[in-house]
N, C-alpha and C positions, 0 to 999 in steps of 0.2 A: 793199453787203452788209447783210443784215438784222441788226438789233441783237442778236437772240437767237443768231444764228450767230457773231457777233463775241464775245459773252460765252462761248459754248461753246468757241471757239478759245482765248480767253484762259484759260479754266478748264483746258483740256487742257495748255496751255503751263505754267501754274502747277503742275499736278500733276506734269508731266514734270520740272520743275526741282526740286520737292520730292523726288521719287524719286532724282534724280541727287545732290542734296545729301545725303540720308540714306545712300545707298549709298556715297558717298565718306566718310562719317563712320564707317565701319567702321575704327576707329582702330587704330593700332599696339598700343595697350594691350589692345584686345579680342583681337587676334591673339596678343599675348604670353601671355595666359592659356591659349591653346590649345597653345602650343609649350613643353612642360615635360617634365621627367624622368618625372613621374607619368603623363603621357599618352604616354610612350614615344617622344617626339620627340627627346630628348637622352639620350646615354649617362649613366648615374648616376655613373660614375667619371671623367667628362670633366674634364680639367685636373689630374689627380693626377700625371701624368707631365710631362715637359718637351718633349713632342712639338710639332711645328709643324702647325697646322691648314691644310689645303689648301682654298682657296676656288676652286672651279672657275668660270672665266670662259666665256662663251658665244661671244665673238667678235662680239657685237652691241653697238654703242656705248651705247645707252640702258641695257641690262641691266648691262653691265660697269661703267659709270659708277656705277650704283646699288650694285652689289656693293662696289666699292672705297670709296665714300663711307660706307656703313653699317658695313662692317668697321672702317675706320679710326676712325670716330666712336664706336663702341660696344664693340669688342672689343680688349682690351689685352694679350692673350696673343700668342704668336708665330704668325704666319700668312704664307702665300705665296699669290699669285694665279697660277693655272695654267690654261692652256687644256686642255680635256679630252683633246685629241690628245697632249698632252705628259705625261699621267699615266703613260705606259708607259716614260718615261725612267728609267734605272737609279736616279737620285737619289731619285725619288718612290716607288720600290718598297720602300724601307726602312720597315717598319711600326713600328720603334722611334722613328725621328725624324719620320716622317709617318704617324701612327697614324690620324688622322681626316680624312675628306674631306667637305666641305660642298658639296652639288651639288643639282641639280634634274632632274626629268623634265618634258619638255614634252609635254603631251597635246593632241591635236587632235580635234575633232569637227565634225560638220556639222549645221547646223540648217536646217530647211526651213520656209517659210511660204507660205501661199496668198494671192495678191493677187486680190481679188474684182473690181477694176477691169479687170485684164487677163485674168482667168480663167486664171491660170497660177501655177505654183510657182516660187519662187526659193530659192536655197540660199546659205548663207554658211558659212565655216569659222570655228570658234571655237577659242581657245587657252586652256589653263590650265596653271599650274605646280604641280608637286608637289615639295616640298623634302624633303631627307633628309640624314642624316649617316651615313656608312659608317665603322664601326670596323674597320679592316683587320686588326688584331691578333686580334680576336674573330670576324671575318668575320660581323658582324651589322649590319643596317641599322635605323636609327631614323628613322621616317617622321613627317612632320608630318601631323596629322589633317585638314589643310586642303588643298583644291585651290583655287587662286585665279588670277585674272587680274592681281592686284595684287602683282606680285613685289617691288616696292620695300618696301612695308610688311612683307611676310613676311620678307625678308632682314633688315630692321632689327629686327624682333621676335626672330628667331633669334639675332642677334648680342647683343642685350640679355640674353637668357636664357642664352646660352652664357657670357657674361662673369660672370653671377651664379653659375652652376654652377662655373665655373673658380675663382672667388674662394673659394667655399664649400669646394671640394675641395682647395684649395691649403694650407689650414691643417693 
């Protein structure tokens, strides 16, 4: 292989690694600053009552594992993990004991790209998560301003801020 081609390939690999590194550096602290009461992602009176936060599980091992880990490590209020299909159980319809639901919407999209070597289009499905808290008593939804593929960081950020708001409102 020609020396300039090798350098170009090494340069492209380097740039690719830098992009991956910096995109992974979108830290939890950056996300934390986006998920606040002021940005309408958290109910302002969260934690004033003694209700139990419902954390909705997806039934997917990696997602559910992250949800359980971040809730247990960062949120010290009462909570229960519930599969979405079980939210209709009589126990969870009580908005006094189970006022808030922490959940997500999964959004899918399709991206297309043109391959000049084969002179054809290829498509792939993309996924992103949009998190929210539903206040059942007020029938109001508080949505995160972020749509992300990084559900773990977003769950962690939400739990960090929910705990801060819970403690502030507990007084």
